[in-house]
Structure formats: C-alpha cells, structure tokens
C-alpha positions, 0 to 999 in steps of 0.5 A, a space after each residue: 562587543 559583548 565579552 560576557 553575557 552580563 558585560 553591558 549590565 552588571 559585569 564584564 571580565 577582568 584584565 586577567 581574563 583579557 590577558 589570558 584570552 589574548 595569550 591563547 589567541 596569540 598561541 593559536 595564531 602560531 600553531 593553527 589559525 588566527 581565531 576570532 573568539 577564544 574560550 578560556 577557563 576562569 576559576 568559576 566559569 568558562 568565558 567566550 572572549 572576542 579577539 580584536 586582532 592577531 598578527 604572526 611575527 615569526 614561525 614561533 612568535 605571534 601577537 593578539 589584541 583584546 579590548 577589555 569590555 565595557 560594563 556598568 562601572 567607572 573602571 578606568 580599564 574599560 575599553 583598553 587594549 591588552 596585547 599578548 605576545 607569545 613565543 614558543 620555546 623548547 622547554 616542554 610544558 613550561 610557561 613563563 610570564 613577563 611583561 612590557 610597556 604599560 604593566 606596572 612593577 612592584 616596588 614595595 612589600 605587602 602585595 601578593 607579588 614580590 618586589 621587582 616583579 611585574 604587577 600581574 597578580 597570582 590568579 591571572 598568572 595561573 589563568 594564563 599558564 593553565 589556559 596556554 598549557 591546554 594549547 601548547 604543541 607537544 614538547 613545547 613551552 612558551 614565553 608570554 609577554 603582556 603589554 598594555 599600551 595605555 597602562 602608563 597613561 592610566 596608572 595615575 588614575 588608579 591606586 597603584 602609586 599608593 601601593 608602590 606599583 610604578 610605570 603602569 597598571 596591574 593585571 588583576 582578577 580573582 574570578 575572571 569576571 569584573 563587577 562594579 565597585 561595590 563588589 568584593 573585588 573593589 573592597 579587596 583592592 582597598 584593603 591591600 593598602 593596609 597590608 602595604 602599610 604594615 609591611 612597611 612598618 606603619 602601625 599608626 594610620 590615617 584613614 581618609 575617605 578619598 582624594 580630598 582627605 589625602 590632599 589635605 593630609 599631605 598639605 597639613 601633616 608630616 606623613 608618609 604616603 604609606 600611612 594614608 589609607 583611602 577607605 572610599 565609602 567603606 568605612 566599616 569594612 576597612 576598619 574591620 579589616 584593620 582590626 583583624 590584623 591585630 597590629 595597628 596601634 591607632 587610626 586617625 579618621 581624617 577628612 572633609 565634614 561631608 563624609 565624616 559626620 555620617 560616622 557620628 550617626 553610626 553610618 559606616 557605609 557613607 555612600 549617598 545612595 546607602 545613607 544620607 542623613 547629613 542635614 539631620 546629623 548637623 541639625 542634631 549636633 547643632 541643637 546639642 551645642 545650643 543652637 536656637 530654633 531659627 538656626 536649626 531650621 536654617 541648618 536643616 534647609 541647607 544643601 551642603 555641609 559647607 553651607 552649614 558651616 557658614 551658619 555655624 561660623 556666624 553663630 560661633 558654634 562651629 568648634 563646639 559642634 564639630 568637637 561633639 561630632 569628632 568625639 562621637 566618631 571616636 566613641 562609636 569606632 572604639 565601641 566596635 573595634 579594638 584600636 585607639 581612634 582619633 578624629 580630625 574633621 576639616 573644611 574643603 580648604 583644609 581648616 580644622 573644625 575641631 582644633 582642640 582635639 588634634 593635639 594628641 594625634 600621632 602625626 606632626 603638623 606642618 
C-alpha cells in the first residue's frame, strides 16, 4: 500500500496526515459515500491517501480508519491504525478536535500544546481543520475525534514520557511527509526536551547519547528526569540548540565511552556511518598517557571500547586515558559554545572512568 510516492523508499506520511485523511474520509462517509482514497492538502503538497475502512455510525456520525504507511525508517508508528470519528454539528463552519484512546495528554509545560490538552500538534490540528472544512455541508460544523488503538502500547517506545505526555502517543508532523530519523523532524523532536527542561526551571542539564546513558545516570545520580536530555547522535545540533536559548548554566556530557570518545576528536555527529574513529582515538590518547608500542598495537586491534578498557586496566592506564579524553571533550565544547561544560565517561556497568573530574558537576551522587 503506497500512500505517498516515496513511502517505500525515503519517506512516508506523518501521523498528522493520516489523521487528516481519516477525518476527511469519515466526513465524506456521512455526507456522500465511503471513499477508498482521499486527497488532502498538506503544508507543501497534496497527498493521496488510501482508506482502509469506513463505517457509518448514525445519520450524523461516521468513522474511518487509515493505516500509516511503512517507509525506510525505524519509526514505531509505521503500520499503525489511526481512526477518526466525525460528528456533524449545527455550529456552522466550526471544527472542534478532540481525542480518545491512544492519543497522549500533555502534563508538562514547554511543548507546543498547553498542559491538559491532547497531544495533537499545531500543524496536524490545522491540517485536520482546514481539510474537513473543505467538505462540510452548508451550515454545519463538526467534532473530530482521533483514536489510536495501539497508542498506549507504543508510548513507552517513544520519548513521550520524557516530555510529560501520558497515556498515548502524539499526533505529529510539520510538512505532512515523514522522513527518516536523520531529518529535521527527528532533530526537532530531540530539541523539544530542552524546551521542557527550561519551562520546568532546569538550567543545569545532563546530556546523554541515549537509553544507556539515561539508565546509568538514574542509577548513579540524584537527578530529575526533565534534566536529562537525550541527544542521540546529534551532539553538535543539540549543543547548538541549547546554546541558542542563552538560559542554560551548564551541561554535563554523560555516557558510555563508545559514544563520548568521538567528541574528543571533534566529532559532533557520532553516528557510526558518519564517523567511526574510536580505535584511532583510543590509541592516540593511550599514547599520550604513556602506553608502550605493544599496548598501542593491542588497542588498535580491538573491536569494542570495552575491550580497550580491559587492556588499559591491565596497564593501570584507564583513569589517565579517560581523564585526558574528558578534559578534551570539555575543551572542545567550551570552544564552540558559551556554556560551562563537564564530562563524565562510564563503562557499561556504570563504573566512572574519569573519577577525579566528577567532583564539580552540579548533580549529587547516590
């Protein structure tokens, strides 16, 4: 099922577009006939969307279901059903949007949607309203209810809980077209964490690469969830966005050595396919810490950072190497951004690799 000409390759359509298409289909089911496809207007294009199912409920109410198409991306919402239930009203030209099961609610400030509202972002709201209005009978309005049956189940696989969105997923999209994780839409979703942190008065933040850093931080530090910012591979982007706010006092870069050591070489996009110089970096810093030639050769032949750490442990060089690396991370970050930086590098089990540099970070240890 191809909802967009590029859906099986580079792009699909957003949950906002899917919700819009389902809403139009439900309205048409009331006023005319059950459509198999609908054409909707997105901010930058028109999209033809296939409808899975329509169902009249009464003379003034109908439902329609659309499957979000698959595309070349690990997006957890690919293939899910989104249902729109539309009810005609006598409020001429007025379209009200609400939601049911599987659509999250906002519980924290800092997002585009006020606290207490359903997590349907502004662009999808506008798309739904404008597209539904095109097909409203004269003198009528509509109440549009978005339902995502799998939303509550999928929510733990998203960043929603970190952003204060509970009981379901968000209806998202800025252009109507969904693109892979390297796109602006994905980096924008990461940036929202900074907005939430500032809105909740957190100005000393802990930046982690992902789930491993988050898990270890919660194990080792006394820290609120809103102060932990996951940056994925987009270290440079996230630090730039933090710097732009001009409100952040400090950032502690915290995480597993395998990701963080790249920053010490000036690599601010840590995706492996973009840059992977881990063994070269570790060999260099081991040499600076005094490792002999045989040790350097052994390090260079290692496949994983944890294997390197075992060699450094045997040579009593671990702390020296990782304190040099942490110092370089701080130096390079402070050269680029007008923020105070700290760096804490850990093993997979949570052990701190640069222990003498952790005393000044603005978080208490457990």
